[in-house]
C-alpha positions, 0 to 999 in steps of 0.5 A: 900836650899833643895826644894821639887817641886811637879807638878801632871800635868806637861804640857804646862805652868805648865811644862815651869814654872817648868823648869824655877823655878827648874833651879834657882841655889839658891836652890837644887831642887828635882822635882816630877812630873806626865805627864799632862793628866787625870787631875781629877785623878791627883787631886784625887790620886796624894797625895798617889802616891807622898807620896810613892815616898817620902817614897822610897827616901833616903837623907837629909830632905827638907827645903821647899816644892813648889807644884801646886794646882793640888796636894791635899796638906793636904792629902800629909802632912797627909801621910808624916807628916815630911812636916808639919815642913817646909814652904809649898808654894801652887801655883795656876796656875788656880782655880777650882771654877772659871774655866769655864765649857764647854757648846759647842754643842756635848761636853761630859763634864758635864756642871755642875761644880764638886765642889769637886775639888774646895773643894780639893783646899780649904783644900789644901790652909789651909795646905799651909804656903803660897798660891800664885796666878799668878794674882789678878784675879785668887786670887779674883775669887777663894776667892769670889767663896769660900765665896759663896760656903761656904755660901751654906753649911748646917752647921759645916762650920769652921769660918774664913776659907776663911779669913785664906786663904786670909791672907796667899795669895799673887800674883806673876806671872810666871817667863818667860824664854823669848828669847833675841830679837834684836831691828831690829827684832821688826821692821815692814815690809816696805810699799812695802811688805804689799800687803797681809796685816798684819799677825794676830796670834791667839796662844791659846789652842784649847779649849772652854775656849779660845773662838774659836767661837769668833775668827771665828766670828771676822775673818768672819766679817773682811772677809765680809768687802770689800778690807780688806786684812790680813793674819791669823795664828791659832796655839796653842796646840790642842787635839784629840777633836777639838772645833767644831767652828774651825773644821767647819771654816777650809775649809771656811777660807782656801778657803777665805784666800788661801795662806794668811792662813799661819798656821793652827794647833799646831807648835811642834817646839818652835823655829818655834812658836817664829819665827811666833810671830816674823812675826806677826803684831797683836796677838789676844785673844778671851779668856773667861778664862785667869788666867795669859796670857803667850801667849800674853806676849810672842807675845808682847815680840816678837814685835806684837801689842796685842789685848785682852779682857778687862776682866780676868787677862788682865787688870793687864798686858796690858794698855787700848789701847791693850784691847777691850770691846766686839766683835764689838769693836775688829772687828772695832779696827782690821779693822782700824789697817788693813787699816792704816797698809796697807796704811803705816799710822801706824806701828803695830810691835814695841818694846812692851817689856815694857809689858813683862819685869816685867815678865822676869825670872830674874826679878821674880825669886828672889821673889820666893826665898824669898817665900821659906825662912823658916817661922813659921807655919800658924794659922787657 
């Protein structure tokens, strides 16, 4: 099977997903990608760019197309009509109708949503034979927002638009390339090594949608409690403009925690990142947006106890005991865990691979193979 893989935004989880998928030996892959930057331009102009790349290509035709929803798929099919005769899978890592806009003070981003990008994805979905979402939360938020958006249009809205997309939609999570971990590496520290407290890791992109301001409030609340000692690592990809909450908190946290602030900033080496997760007792999420949850699944796989908001995609991944209702609940849960852990009354690290195992590449990739088998064209 010859599969054309197109990713206009090849960075982060998109890039990791692409490497894992195109590494599957059951297909012969041709990968066309662009670097993960200028996302708005990718959604506007990438179809024309990739159409030209395909025009210059010589070789046998493809049996299937797999593309991320950053691609204006309808435009590409219009420019390269031969793609209309093969299965076309459109994969939604995220959707532009539910992606949160920035409201941070000083942000240059327009707090109003640019609905044109969501419309691009709505039309692209009609040009796909299958629409695949990485979570039910992603799928449902897209379809619900699409219905609301189309209700606001003045006229000439084709009947059944969203229903047609829903009929060809399904949920299939990312195939994660998770490392082999020896059971000994999942054990907690012995009681005598607990003087500095458990290590809490926050391993997310340094952007507004991951809730860095919530992280700072939770950490400050823990620091205000007497005799509550813990270590902290704040990692994840950062960019030229960092969230004001983290910039302002850094000097204060460095002074308050000293050597117990074991990491502040992005770890370039994946080996170093995995090693940090392998030392963590708790992995914390404060996300306001999460369509899947790679970071938390990686932390659970490495042995950390995860603590995530009881919303977004997280209820699909983790049981109630790993989810918190609000910041007050998160603070109370963490404070209780810290005290119990330092007293040796409970372990936090352990074998949590039951949460990550369903998302291991070996378990998920066969479903992608089935997706790409030839099928009849969709009907609007």
